[in-house]
Residue frames as a rotation matrix with the C-alpha (Angstrom) as fourth column:
MET 1
0.801 -0.598 -0.029 -11.07
0.595 0.789 0.152 -15.28
-0.068 -0.139 0.988 11.88
GLU 2
0.589 -0.643 -0.490 -7.71
-0.188 -0.698 0.691 -13.71
-0.786 -0.314 -0.532 12.69
PRO 3
0.840 -0.357 -0.408 -5.45
-0.442 -0.015 -0.897 -13.13
0.314 0.934 -0.170 9.69
THR 4
0.624 -0.690 0.366 -2.35
0.065 0.513 0.856 -15.29
-0.778 -0.510 0.366 9.65
THR 5
-0.164 -0.758 -0.632 0.81
-0.810 -0.262 0.524 -15.51
-0.563 0.598 -0.571 7.63
GLY 6
0.654 0.385 -0.651 0.78
-0.733 0.534 -0.421 -17.75
0.186 0.753 0.631 4.59
PRO 7
0.986 -0.139 0.089 2.39
0.104 0.942 0.319 -21.18
-0.128 -0.305 0.944 4.55
ALA 8
0.351 -0.916 0.192 5.76
0.920 0.300 -0.251 -20.19
0.172 0.264 0.949 3.10
ASN 9
0.317 -0.132 0.939 5.96
0.275 -0.935 -0.224 -16.63
0.908 0.330 -0.260 4.26
GLU 10
0.766 -0.092 -0.636 8.31
0.630 -0.089 0.772 -15.91
-0.127 -0.992 -0.010 7.12
VAL 11
0.375 0.653 -0.658 9.22
-0.355 -0.554 -0.753 -13.76
-0.856 0.516 0.024 4.87
GLY 12
-0.189 -0.428 0.884 9.50
0.679 0.593 0.433 -15.45
-0.709 0.682 0.178 1.45
VAL 13
-0.226 0.216 0.950 7.56
0.797 -0.520 0.308 -13.03
0.560 0.827 -0.054 -0.75
PRO 14
-0.813 -0.255 -0.524 7.74
0.559 -0.595 -0.577 -9.56
-0.165 -0.762 0.626 0.84
LEU 15
-0.661 0.680 0.317 4.07
-0.211 -0.574 0.791 -8.59
0.720 0.456 0.523 0.50
ALA 16
-0.718 0.403 -0.568 1.68
0.696 0.436 -0.570 -8.14
0.018 -0.805 -0.593 3.43
GLY 17
-0.272 0.717 0.642 -1.71
-0.039 -0.674 0.737 -6.61
0.961 0.176 0.212 4.06
ILE 18
-0.998 0.055 -0.035 -2.84
0.034 -0.032 -0.999 -5.45
-0.056 -0.998 0.030 7.49
VAL 19
-0.404 0.915 -0.012 -6.47
0.415 0.195 0.888 -6.56
0.815 0.354 -0.459 7.68
PHE 20
-0.984 0.007 -0.177 -8.40
0.149 -0.510 -0.847 -4.10
-0.096 -0.860 0.501 9.82
GLU 21
-0.094 0.995 -0.020 -11.95
0.996 0.094 -0.011 -3.20
-0.009 -0.021 -1.000 10.80
ALA 22
0.104 0.237 0.966 -13.54
0.322 -0.927 0.193 0.24
0.941 0.291 -0.173 10.38
GLY 23
0.900 0.222 0.375 -12.45
-0.222 -0.505 0.834 2.36
0.374 -0.834 -0.406 13.31
ASP 24
0.618 -0.768 -0.169 -9.07
0.732 0.484 0.479 0.68
-0.286 -0.419 0.861 13.78
PRO 25
0.707 -0.385 -0.593 -6.22
-0.282 -0.923 0.262 3.26
-0.649 -0.018 -0.761 13.83
ILE 26
0.673 -0.415 0.612 -4.63
0.670 0.692 -0.269 1.88
-0.312 0.591 0.744 10.67
ASN 27
0.732 -0.403 0.550 -3.09
0.170 -0.673 -0.720 5.17
0.660 0.621 -0.424 9.55
GLN 28
0.626 -0.500 0.599 -1.33
-0.779 -0.428 0.458 5.65
0.028 -0.753 -0.657 12.88
LEU 29
0.662 -0.364 0.655 -0.07
0.029 0.886 0.463 2.06
-0.749 -0.288 0.597 12.70
LEU 30
0.698 -0.393 0.599 1.37
0.704 0.221 -0.675 2.54
0.133 0.893 0.431 9.21
LEU 31
0.683 -0.449 0.577 3.01
-0.300 -0.892 -0.339 5.80
0.666 0.058 -0.743 10.27
ARG 32
0.656 -0.432 0.619 4.53
-0.624 0.151 0.767 4.08
-0.425 -0.889 -0.171 13.30
VAL 33
0.670 -0.396 0.628 5.94
0.504 0.863 0.006 1.35
-0.544 0.312 0.779 11.06
ALA 34
0.716 -0.381 0.585 7.38
0.435 -0.412 -0.801 3.94
0.546 0.828 -0.129 8.67
GLU 35
0.666 -0.456 0.590 9.06
-0.647 -0.747 0.152 5.84
0.372 -0.483 -0.793 11.49
ALA 36
0.646 -0.413 0.642 10.51
-0.328 0.609 0.722 2.66
-0.689 -0.677 0.258 13.01
LEU 37
0.672 -0.392 0.628 11.89
0.699 0.615 -0.365 1.44
-0.243 0.684 0.687 9.68
ALA 38
0.708 -0.409 0.575 13.39
0.075 -0.767 -0.638 4.85
0.702 0.494 -0.512 8.92
ALA 39
0.657 -0.455 0.601 15.03
-0.750 -0.323 0.577 4.82
-0.068 -0.830 -0.554 12.35
ASP 40
0.612 -0.414 0.674 16.52
0.150 0.897 0.415 1.43
-0.777 -0.153 0.611 11.40
GLY 41
-0.373 -0.799 -0.472 18.08
-0.325 -0.364 0.873 3.06
-0.869 0.479 -0.124 8.34
VAL 42
-0.342 0.346 0.874 15.59
0.782 0.621 0.060 1.66
-0.521 0.704 -0.483 5.79
SER 43
-0.956 0.059 -0.289 14.76
-0.210 -0.823 0.528 3.90
-0.206 0.565 0.799 2.81
VAL 44
-0.433 0.883 0.181 10.96
0.609 0.435 -0.663 4.06
-0.665 -0.176 -0.726 2.99
ALA 45
-0.949 0.316 -0.022 8.69
-0.220 -0.610 0.761 5.16
0.227 0.727 0.648 0.15
GLY 46
-0.553 0.807 -0.207 4.92
0.772 0.589 0.238 5.38
0.314 -0.028 -0.949 0.34
VAL 47
-0.548 0.503 0.669 1.88
-0.341 -0.864 0.370 7.23
0.764 -0.025 0.645 1.59
VAL 48
-0.761 0.499 -0.416 -0.43
0.627 0.400 -0.668 7.38
-0.167 -0.769 -0.617 4.57
GLN 49
-0.153 0.833 0.531 -3.94
0.596 -0.351 0.722 8.77
0.788 0.427 -0.443 4.67
ALA 50
-0.756 -0.071 -0.651 -4.95
0.603 -0.463 -0.650 11.82
-0.255 -0.884 0.392 6.70
ARG 51
0.376 0.855 0.357 -7.75
0.882 -0.448 0.144 14.33
0.284 0.261 -0.923 7.10
VAL 52
-0.729 -0.612 -0.307 -6.80
0.664 -0.741 -0.102 18.00
-0.165 -0.278 0.946 6.95
ASN 53
0.234 0.809 -0.540 -8.86
0.553 -0.567 -0.610 21.17
-0.800 -0.156 -0.580 7.24
ASP 54
-0.293 -0.224 0.929 -9.34
0.926 -0.307 0.218 23.13
0.236 0.925 0.297 4.01
PRO 55
-0.616 0.027 -0.788 -9.24
0.442 -0.816 -0.373 26.84
-0.653 -0.578 0.490 4.91
ALA 56
-0.966 0.228 -0.124 -10.97
-0.234 -0.558 0.796 27.73
0.113 0.798 0.593 1.62
THR 57
-0.291 0.905 -0.311 -14.10
-0.105 0.293 0.950 25.69
0.951 0.309 0.010 2.36
GLY 58
-0.208 0.173 0.963 -13.94
-0.958 -0.233 -0.165 25.24
0.196 -0.957 0.214 6.12
ARG 59
0.857 0.512 0.057 -14.36
-0.515 0.848 0.125 21.49
0.015 -0.137 0.991 5.61
SER 60
0.055 -0.838 0.543 -11.96
-0.478 0.456 0.751 18.64
-0.877 -0.301 -0.375 6.15
ASN 61
0.594 0.046 -0.803 -10.47
-0.789 0.225 -0.571 16.90
0.154 0.973 0.170 3.15
LEU 62
0.798 -0.326 0.508 -8.96
0.110 0.906 0.409 13.46
-0.593 -0.271 0.758 2.69
VAL 63
0.576 -0.685 -0.447 -5.34
-0.810 -0.401 -0.429 13.59
0.115 0.609 -0.785 1.57
LEU 64
0.823 -0.536 -0.188 -2.49
0.536 0.842 -0.052 11.22
0.187 -0.058 0.981 0.95
ARG 65
0.802 -0.593 0.078 0.75
-0.567 -0.712 0.413 12.29
-0.189 -0.376 -0.907 2.63
GLY 66
0.570 -0.671 -0.473 4.12
-0.149 0.483 -0.863 11.24
0.808 0.562 0.175 1.25
LEU 67
0.937 -0.210 -0.281 6.23
0.343 0.386 0.856 9.46
-0.072 -0.898 0.433 3.84
ARG 68
0.099 -0.986 0.137 9.54
0.994 0.092 -0.055 10.55
0.042 0.142 0.989 2.36
ASP 69
-0.732 -0.447 0.514 9.02
0.523 -0.852 0.005 14.25
0.436 0.272 0.858 1.58
GLY 70
-0.652 0.504 -0.567 5.79
0.489 -0.292 -0.822 15.06
-0.579 -0.813 -0.056 3.42
TRP 71
-0.922 0.371 -0.111 3.85
-0.330 -0.604 0.726 16.24
0.202 0.706 0.679 0.36
GLU 72
-0.520 0.830 0.201 0.04
0.158 0.325 -0.932 16.20
-0.839 -0.453 -0.301 0.62
LEU 73
-0.940 0.251 -0.232 -2.44
-0.281 -0.179 0.943 15.61
0.195 0.951 0.239 -2.19
PRO 74
-0.245 0.928 0.280 -6.26
-0.717 0.021 -0.697 15.70
-0.653 -0.372 0.660 -1.90
ILE 75
-0.979 -0.189 0.071 -7.74
-0.109 0.792 0.601 12.50
-0.170 0.581 -0.796 -3.33
LEU 76
-0.286 0.944 0.167 -11.49
0.751 0.329 -0.572 13.20
-0.595 -0.039 -0.803 -3.34
GLU 77
-0.652 0.166 0.740 -13.36
0.560 -0.552 0.618 15.07
0.511 0.817 0.267 -6.05
GLU 78
-0.803 0.439 -0.404 -15.32
0.034 -0.642 -0.766 18.13
-0.595 -0.628 0.501 -4.94
ARG 79
-0.828 0.528 0.190 -18.78
0.353 0.227 0.908 17.35
0.436 0.818 -0.375 -6.32
GLY 80
-0.370 0.723 0.583 -21.07
-0.632 -0.656 0.412 19.13
0.681 -0.216 0.700 -3.89
GLN 81
-0.680 0.077 0.729 -22.90
-0.683 0.295 -0.668 17.93
-0.266 -0.952 -0.148 -0.81
GLN 82
0.355 0.924 0.144 -25.63
-0.755 0.375 -0.538 16.15
-0.551 0.083 0.830 -2.78
ALA 83
0.021 -0.414 -0.910 -23.24
-0.882 0.422 -0.212 14.00
0.472 0.807 -0.356 -4.81
LYS 84
0.674 0.219 0.706 -23.40
-0.546 0.791 0.276 10.24
-0.497 -0.572 0.653 -4.31
GLY 85
0.948 -0.311 -0.066 -21.11
0.204 0.754 -0.624 7.34
0.244 0.578 0.779 -5.14
CYS 86
0.348 -0.910 -0.226 -17.35
0.884 0.238 0.402 7.04
-0.312 -0.340 0.887 -5.08
ARG 87
0.989 0.001 -0.147 -15.59
-0.025 -0.984 -0.179 10.42
-0.144 0.180 -0.973 -5.00
LEU 88
0.267 -0.956 0.122 -12.06
0.412 0.227 0.882 9.09
-0.871 -0.186 0.455 -5.43
ASP 89
0.700 -0.097 -0.708 -10.23
-0.544 -0.714 -0.440 11.35
-0.463 0.693 -0.553 -7.89
SER 90
0.812 -0.362 0.457 -8.58
0.493 0.845 -0.206 9.05
-0.312 0.393 0.865 -10.43
ARG 91
0.642 -0.607 0.468 -6.32
0.126 -0.519 -0.846 11.87
0.756 0.602 -0.256 -11.67
ALA 92
0.488 -0.451 0.748 -5.03
-0.852 -0.432 0.296 12.43
0.190 -0.781 -0.595 -8.15
ILE 93
0.715 -0.204 0.668 -4.33
-0.172 0.876 0.451 8.71
-0.678 -0.437 0.591 -7.75
THR 94
0.797 -0.462 0.389 -2.45
0.552 0.294 -0.780 8.73
0.246 0.837 0.489 -11.06
ASP 95
0.513 -0.597 0.617 -0.40
-0.441 -0.800 -0.408 11.65
0.737 -0.063 -0.674 -9.70
VAL 96
0.558 -0.265 0.787 0.30
-0.759 0.222 0.612 9.72
-0.337 -0.938 -0.077 -6.48
ALA 97
0.853 -0.211 0.478 1.33
0.297 0.948 -0.111 6.64
-0.430 0.237 0.871 -8.46
GLY 98
0.695 -0.605 0.390 3.76
0.282 -0.270 -0.921 8.72
0.662 0.749 -0.017 -10.51
ARG 99
0.442 -0.523 0.729 5.33
-0.793 -0.608 0.044 10.21
0.420 -0.597 -0.683 -7.39
LEU 100
0.596 -0.180 0.782 5.76
-0.507 0.671 0.541 6.79
-0.622 -0.720 0.309 -5.83
GLU 101
0.902 -0.318 0.292 7.22
0.430 0.613 -0.663 5.37
0.032 0.724 0.689 -9.05
ARG 102
0.488 -0.749 0.449 9.90
-0.189 -0.592 -0.783 8.07
0.852 0.297 -0.431 -8.87
GLU 103
0.392 -0.322 0.862 10.54
-0.920 -0.130 0.370 7.29
-0.007 -0.938 -0.347 -5.20
LEU 104
0.808 -0.054 0.587 11.02
-0.067 0.981 0.183 3.60
-0.586 -0.187 0.789 -6.01
ALA 105
0.918 -0.396 -0.020 13.42
0.010 0.073 -0.997 4.30
0.396 0.915 0.071 -8.88
PRO 106
0.234 -0.915 0.328 16.49
-0.791 -0.375 -0.482 5.21
0.565 -0.146 -0.812 -6.74
GLY 107
-0.356 -0.383 -0.852 16.21
0.042 0.904 -0.424 1.92
0.934 -0.187 -0.305 -4.84
ALA 108
0.074 0.486 0.871 13.75
-0.900 -0.345 0.268 2.24
0.431 -0.803 0.412 -2.00
GLY 109
-0.873 -0.474 -0.119 14.03
-0.357 0.784 -0.507 -0.39
0.334 -0.400 -0.854 0.70
PHE 110
-0.704 0.704 -0.095 10.33
0.596 0.512 -0.619 -0.56
-0.387 -0.492 -0.780 1.60
LEU 111
-0.772 0.557 0.304 6.95
-0.127 -0.605 0.786 0.54
0.622 0.569 0.538 0.20
ILE 112
-0.741 0.605 -0.290 4.04
0.475 0.167 -0.864 1.44
-0.475 -0.778 -0.411 2.49
VAL 113
-0.784 0.565 0.259 0.62
-0.005 -0.423 0.906 2.09
0.621 0.709 0.334 0.93
ASN 114
-0.725 0.487 0.488 -2.33
-0.684 -0.423 -0.594 3.38
-0.083 -0.764 0.639 2.91
ARG 115
0.111 0.875 0.471 -4.93
-0.583 0.441 -0.682 1.08
-0.805 -0.199 0.559 1.37
PHE 116
-0.996 0.069 -0.051 -5.64
-0.002 0.570 0.821 -1.85
0.086 0.819 -0.568 -0.85
GLY 117
-0.530 0.842 -0.100 -9.26
-0.204 -0.241 -0.949 -0.82
-0.823 -0.482 0.300 -1.35
ARG 118
0.450 0.857 0.252 -12.06
0.089 0.238 -0.967 -0.68
-0.889 0.457 0.031 -3.87
ALA 119
0.637 -0.233 -0.735 -9.98
-0.744 -0.437 -0.506 0.77
-0.203 0.869 -0.451 -6.71
GLU 120
-0.455 -0.890 -0.017 -7.23
-0.877 0.445 0.178 -1.82
-0.151 0.096 -0.984 -6.24
ALA 121
-0.365 0.409 0.836 -9.77
-0.075 0.882 -0.464 -4.64
-0.928 -0.232 -0.291 -5.93
GLU 122
0.718 0.693 0.056 -11.13
0.071 0.007 -0.997 -3.56
-0.692 0.721 -0.044 -9.33
GLY 123
0.351 -0.676 0.648 -7.67
0.915 0.394 -0.085 -3.58
-0.198 0.623 0.757 -10.91
GLN 124
0.535 -0.103 0.839 -7.07
0.349 -0.877 -0.331 0.15
0.770 0.469 -0.433 -10.62
GLY 125
0.984 -0.107 0.140 -5.62
-0.175 -0.518 0.837 2.60
-0.017 -0.849 -0.529 -8.09
LEU 126
0.227 -0.968 0.109 -2.15
-0.971 -0.216 0.103 1.65
-0.076 -0.129 -0.989 -6.85
ARG 127
0.837 0.185 0.515 -2.51
-0.220 0.975 0.007 -2.06
-0.501 -0.119 0.857 -7.62
HIS 128
0.844 -0.536 0.017 0.13
0.202 0.288 -0.936 -2.03
0.496 0.794 0.351 -10.36
LEU 129
0.220 -0.791 0.571 2.60
-0.677 -0.546 -0.494 -0.26
0.702 -0.278 -0.656 -8.08
LEU 130
0.418 -0.001 0.908 2.13
-0.805 0.463 0.371 -2.85
-0.421 -0.886 0.193 -5.32
ALA 131
0.941 -0.014 0.338 2.75
0.144 0.921 -0.362 -5.66
-0.306 0.390 0.869 -7.81
ARG 132
0.676 -0.723 0.140 5.77
-0.028 -0.215 -0.976 -3.98
0.736 0.656 -0.165 -9.33
ALA 133
0.205 -0.628 0.750 7.46
-0.913 -0.400 -0.085 -3.30
0.353 -0.667 -0.655 -6.00
ALA 134
0.485 0.026 0.874 6.95
-0.581 0.756 0.300 -6.81
-0.653 -0.654 0.382 -4.62
SER 135
0.973 -0.093 0.213 8.04
0.218 0.684 -0.696 -8.34
-0.081 0.723 0.686 -7.92
GLU 136
0.476 -0.841 0.256 11.28
-0.180 -0.378 -0.908 -6.37
0.861 0.386 -0.331 -7.73
GLY 137
-0.038 -0.494 -0.869 11.95
0.724 0.586 -0.365 -7.65
0.689 -0.642 0.335 -4.22
ILE 138
-0.746 -0.118 0.656 10.94
-0.261 -0.853 -0.451 -4.42
0.613 -0.508 0.606 -2.46
PRO 139
-0.750 0.496 -0.438 8.96
0.661 0.523 -0.539 -5.27
-0.038 -0.693 -0.720 0.69
VAL 140
-0.626 0.651 0.429 5.40
-0.223 -0.677 0.702 -3.96
0.748 0.344 0.568 0.58
ILE 141
-0.721 0.540 -0.436 2.79
0.670 0.379 -0.639 -3.47
-0.180 -0.752 -0.634 3.27
ALA 142
-0.737 0.563 0.374 -0.70
-0.179 -0.696 0.695 -2.01
0.652 0.446 0.614 2.83
GLY 143
-0.718 0.616 0.323 -3.83
-0.420 -0.014 -0.907 -1.46
-0.555 -0.787 0.269 4.86
VAL 144
-0.799 0.502 -0.331 -6.68
-0.054 0.488 0.871 -3.80
0.599 0.714 -0.363 3.84
ARG 145
-0.404 0.737 0.542 -10.14
-0.910 -0.260 -0.323 -3.21
-0.097 -0.624 0.776 5.26
GLN 146
-0.546 0.133 0.827 -11.88
-0.248 0.918 -0.311 -6.44
-0.801 -0.375 -0.468 6.23
ASP 147
0.499 0.851 0.165 -14.40
-0.078 0.234 -0.969 -6.26
-0.863 0.471 0.183 3.38
TYR 148
0.681 -0.327 -0.655 -11.53
-0.720 -0.134 -0.681 -6.26
0.135 0.935 -0.327 0.86
ALA 149
-0.004 -0.714 0.700 -9.64
-0.708 0.497 0.503 -9.17
-0.707 -0.493 -0.508 2.45
ALA 150
0.426 0.215 0.879 -10.91
0.323 0.871 -0.370 -11.63
-0.845 0.441 0.302 -0.18
ALA 151
0.994 -0.080 0.071 -9.85
0.033 -0.405 -0.914 -9.29
0.102 0.911 -0.400 -3.00
TRP 152
0.380 -0.908 0.176 -6.43
-0.914 -0.340 0.223 -8.96
-0.142 -0.245 -0.959 -1.36
ALA 153
0.023 -0.331 0.943 -6.07
-0.256 0.910 0.326 -12.75
-0.967 -0.249 -0.063 -1.23
ALA 154
0.750 0.298 0.590 -7.07
0.465 0.396 -0.792 -13.00
-0.470 0.869 0.158 -4.90
PHE 155
0.882 -0.449 -0.144 -4.52
-0.460 -0.751 -0.473 -10.31
0.104 0.483 -0.869 -5.77
HIS 156
0.026 -0.976 0.215 -1.52
-0.984 0.013 0.178 -12.03
-0.177 -0.216 -0.960 -4.20
GLY 157
0.504 0.261 -0.823 -2.67
-0.633 0.760 -0.146 -15.57
0.588 0.595 0.548 -5.03
GLY 158
0.967 -0.098 -0.235 -1.13
0.226 0.756 0.614 -17.09
0.118 -0.647 0.753 -1.92
LEU 159
0.152 -0.975 0.160 2.24
0.658 -0.021 -0.753 -15.38
0.738 0.219 0.638 -2.39
GLY 160
-0.410 -0.235 0.882 1.53
-0.342 -0.856 -0.387 -12.63
0.846 -0.460 0.270 0.15
VAL 161
-0.667 0.156 -0.728 0.23
0.679 0.529 -0.508 -12.63
0.306 -0.834 -0.459 3.70
ALA 162
0.291 0.738 0.609 -2.49
0.032 -0.644 0.764 -11.09
0.956 -0.203 -0.211 5.86
LEU 163
-0.726 -0.568 -0.386 -1.52
0.454 0.025 -0.891 -9.65
0.516 -0.822 0.240 9.23
PRO 164
0.377 0.816 -0.438 -3.69
0.903 -0.218 0.370 -8.51
0.206 -0.535 -0.820 12.15
PRO 165
0.441 -0.180 0.879 -3.46
0.056 -0.972 -0.228 -4.82
0.896 0.150 -0.418 13.15
ASP 166
0.897 -0.248 -0.367 -1.08
0.413 0.169 0.895 -5.64
-0.159 -0.954 0.254 15.98
PRO 167
0.830 -0.550 -0.091 1.81
-0.553 -0.792 -0.259 -3.14
0.071 0.265 -0.962 16.07
GLU 168
0.105 -0.862 0.496 4.41
-0.697 0.292 0.655 -5.56
-0.709 -0.415 -0.570 17.40
ARG 169
0.183 0.010 0.983 3.57
0.399 0.913 -0.084 -8.36
-0.899 0.407 0.163 14.95
VAL 170
0.946 0.202 0.255 3.41
0.314 -0.361 -0.878 -5.96
-0.085 0.910 -0.405 12.02
LEU 171
0.671 -0.739 -0.055 6.71
-0.740 -0.673 0.017 -4.31
-0.050 0.029 -0.998 12.85
ALA 172
0.037 -0.652 0.758 8.39
-0.356 0.700 0.619 -7.69
-0.934 -0.293 -0.206 13.40
TRP 173
0.498 0.200 0.844 7.25
0.633 0.581 -0.512 -8.83
-0.592 0.789 0.162 9.94
CYS 174
0.995 -0.078 0.055 8.40
-0.021 -0.745 -0.667 -5.57
0.093 0.662 -0.743 8.37
ARG 175
0.403 -0.906 0.132 11.84
-0.818 -0.291 0.496 -5.81
-0.411 -0.308 -0.858 9.93
ARG 176
0.007 -0.361 0.933 12.26
0.122 0.926 0.357 -9.40
-0.993 0.111 0.050 8.73
ALA 177
0.727 0.342 0.596 11.11
0.613 0.071 -0.787 -8.35
-0.311 0.937 -0.158 5.26
ALA 178
0.904 -0.416 -0.101 13.50
-0.427 -0.863 -0.270 -5.39
0.025 0.287 -0.957 5.17
ALA 179
0.161 -0.890 0.426 16.40
-0.646 0.231 0.727 -7.57
-0.746 -0.392 -0.538 6.31
GLY 180
-0.230 -0.225 0.947 15.73
0.325 0.900 0.292 -10.16
-0.917 0.375 -0.133 3.60
ALA 181
0.703 0.590 -0.396 14.80
-0.125 -0.445 -0.887 -7.81
-0.700 0.673 -0.240 0.76
GLY 182
-0.220 -0.805 -0.551 16.33
-0.684 -0.275 0.675 -8.13
-0.695 0.526 -0.490 -2.69
ALA 183
0.139 0.263 -0.955 16.40
-0.975 0.204 -0.086 -9.90
0.172 0.943 0.285 -6.00
PRO 184
-0.796 -0.471 -0.381 17.85
-0.443 0.881 -0.163 -13.26
0.413 0.040 -0.910 -4.84
GLU 185
-0.765 0.568 0.302 14.84
-0.054 0.412 -0.910 -13.89
-0.641 -0.712 -0.285 -2.58
ARG 186
0.127 0.835 -0.536 12.43
-0.736 -0.283 -0.615 -12.89
-0.665 0.473 0.578 -5.33
GLN 187
-0.118 -0.237 -0.964 14.10
-0.923 0.384 0.019 -15.17
0.366 0.893 -0.264 -7.84
ARG 188
-0.957 -0.258 0.129 14.09
-0.289 0.862 -0.417 -18.08
-0.003 -0.437 -0.900 -5.40
HIS 189
-0.426 0.878 0.218 10.30
0.109 0.290 -0.951 -17.88
-0.898 -0.381 -0.220 -5.30
GLY 190
-0.665 0.109 0.739 9.92
0.736 0.263 0.624 -17.34
-0.126 0.959 -0.255 -9.04
MET 191
0.118 0.766 -0.632 8.12
0.527 -0.588 -0.614 -14.02
-0.841 -0.261 -0.473 -8.65
SER 192
-0.838 -0.252 0.483 7.17
0.539 -0.517 0.665 -11.79
0.082 0.818 0.569 -11.54
ALA 193
-0.848 0.516 -0.122 4.67
-0.468 -0.837 -0.284 -8.97
-0.249 -0.184 0.951 -11.99
PRO 194
-0.335 0.784 -0.523 2.10
-0.628 0.229 0.744 -11.18
0.703 0.578 0.415 -13.82
ALA 195
-0.745 0.039 -0.666 1.99
0.400 0.826 -0.398 -13.43
0.534 -0.563 -0.630 -10.74
PHE 196
-0.813 0.437 -0.385 -0.27
0.193 -0.421 -0.886 -10.82
-0.549 -0.795 0.258 -9.21
GLY 197
-0.239 0.788 0.568 -2.73
0.953 0.303 -0.018 -10.80
-0.186 0.537 -0.823 -12.11
SER 198
0.283 0.310 -0.908 -2.39
0.272 -0.933 -0.234 -7.06
-0.920 -0.181 -0.348 -12.70
ASP 199
-0.208 -0.332 0.920 -2.57
0.978 -0.049 0.203 -5.66
-0.023 0.942 0.334 -16.21
GLN 200
0.835 0.543 0.085 -3.15
0.537 -0.839 0.083 -2.14
0.117 -0.024 -0.993 -14.96
ALA 201
-0.226 -0.864 0.451 -0.70
0.572 -0.492 -0.656 0.71
0.789 0.110 0.605 -15.26
PRO 202
-0.793 -0.143 -0.592 -0.33
0.600 -0.353 -0.718 3.15
-0.106 -0.925 0.366 -12.34
GLY 203
-0.822 0.498 -0.275 -3.47
-0.384 -0.842 -0.378 5.04
-0.420 -0.206 0.884 -11.41
GLY 204
-0.028 0.890 0.454 -5.85
-0.025 0.454 -0.891 2.61
-0.999 -0.037 0.010 -13.09
ARG 205
0.308 0.084 -0.948 -4.83
-0.910 -0.266 -0.319 3.05
-0.279 0.960 -0.006 -16.75
ARG 206
0.863 0.045 0.504 -4.70
0.029 0.990 -0.137 -0.29
-0.505 0.133 0.853 -18.54
ALA 207
-0.096 -0.986 -0.135 -1.18
-0.318 -0.098 0.943 -1.17
-0.943 0.134 -0.305 -19.58
PRO 208
0.309 0.185 -0.933 -0.58
-0.945 -0.052 -0.323 -1.57
-0.108 0.981 0.159 -23.34
């Protein structure tokens, strides 16, 4: 079933997930959105995902790339070819969360996050950052693979939306969100960080 916007979201709460299938060019779509918003004069914070060649090993590595300053940070642990299970480096994600927190502090106009994935579905990763930004009235958009769509819906509790990976529809939503961003809109909808059910600090550490 095609994702649709929620009942009150044209844009009421500035939080959207692009629900995509494996193989969809989600990273290129997010980068296109970031470039278009920046061209509109919007201050964009966030990360996209990319694969880069590691000259030391001759293998490709998965990195997150900062949209504002272009920094790159590997996010997978090097555990050898026989290793199994999730290789996501929690320390790297904590580092990414800290960088994005600093980018949001000066008053970013939009937050783009590469994924709402397994870590976020389990209450870790960048979940807290997504909740904080949206609760402060900063528009947020993230990639959501189809198998995490239910977890995304549980996270936003009907306050956010799901969008199809259609560039024109996504960019139209983002521009409406950027135009209507700010505290008055958030307060009108009674938003707060607990509305997203997140008691996790950035990077997956449980908040005190």
